[in-house]
C-alpha positions in Angstrom: 70.5 57.1 36.2 73.2 59.5 37.2 74.6 60.0 33.7 71.1 60.6 32.4 70.2 63.2 35.3 73.7 64.9 34.6 72.9 65.1 30.9 69.5 66.4 31.6 70.9 69.4 33.8 73.5 70.0 31.1 70.8 70.4 28.7 68.8 72.6 30.8 71.8 74.8 31.6 72.6 75.0 27.8 69.1 76.1 27.1 69.2 78.8 29.8 72.5 80.1 28.4 71.5 79.6 24.8 74.4 77.5 24.1 73.6 75.6 21.0 76.7 73.3 21.0 76.4 72.2 24.7 72.7 71.6 24.1 73.4 69.6 21.1 76.0 67.4 22.9 73.7 66.9 25.9 70.8 65.9 23.6 73.1 63.4 21.8 74.1 62.0 25.3 70.4 61.6 26.2 69.6 60.0 22.9 72.4 57.5 23.3 71.3 56.4 26.8 67.7 56.1 25.6 68.8 54.0 22.7 71.0 51.8 24.9 68.0 51.1 27.0 66.0 50.1 24.0 68.6 47.9 22.7 68.7 46.1 25.9 64.9 45.5 25.6 65.3 44.2 22.1 68.2 41.9 23.2 65.9 40.5 26.0 63.0 39.9 23.6 65.0 38.3 20.9 66.7 35.9 23.4 63.5 35.0 24.8 62.2 34.0 21.3 65.3 32.3 20.0 66.2 30.4 23.1 63.0 28.5 22.7 64.3 27.3 19.3 68.1 27.1 19.7 70.3 25.6 22.4 73.2 28.3 22.6 75.5 26.0 24.7 76.9 29.2 26.3 75.8 30.4 29.7 77.3 33.8 28.9 74.4 34.7 26.6 71.8 33.6 29.1 73.4 35.4 32.0 73.5 38.6 29.9 69.8 38.2 29.1 68.9 37.6 32.8 71.0 40.6 33.8 69.3 42.9 31.2 65.8 41.7 32.2 66.5 42.6 35.7 68.1 45.8 34.8 65.4 47.3 32.5 62.9 48.0 35.2 65.4 49.9 37.2 66.1 52.3 34.4 63.4 54.8 34.6 65.0 57.5 32.4 63.5 58.4 28.9 60.1 58.4 30.3 60.1 61.7 32.1 57.8 64.4 31.1 57.6 68.2 31.6 55.1 69.2 34.5 51.7 70.5 33.1 50.5 73.7 35.0 46.7 72.7 35.6 46.2 75.5 38.2 44.3 77.6 35.6 42.0 74.8 34.3 38.4 74.9 35.2 36.3 71.9 35.3 32.8 72.0 34.0 29.9 69.8 34.1 28.9 67.7 31.1 25.3 66.8 30.6 25.4 63.4 29.1 21.6 63.2 28.5 21.5 66.3 26.5 23.5 64.5 23.9 21.4 63.5 20.7 23.0 61.0 18.3 22.8 62.0 14.7 19.5 61.0 13.0 21.3 58.9 10.3 23.1 56.9 13.1 19.6 56.1 14.7 18.0 55.1 11.4 20.6 52.5 10.8 19.9 50.6 14.0 
């Protein structure tokens, strides 16, 4: 988590300074961390499937799968989104009863 936040800060600083090289390096690090999280999820899913078929005989593989399974929910990076400013949005009422379906759709039923 700290590595991901540090890479995000580096990327943000590089964008502010218009430093393409630092931005590219930070983006690469973010992508690598996100890929690592995805690979852990794939390992857990594959182990869950294959452990029903094969007896591995090694507890190290099972321990790793159990560790990854518990670690994945704690890794919340890769899901952040930029905030959207909704202050200028205006909600307007919608008259549902004023909606008329097309005549062709009514004729088919």
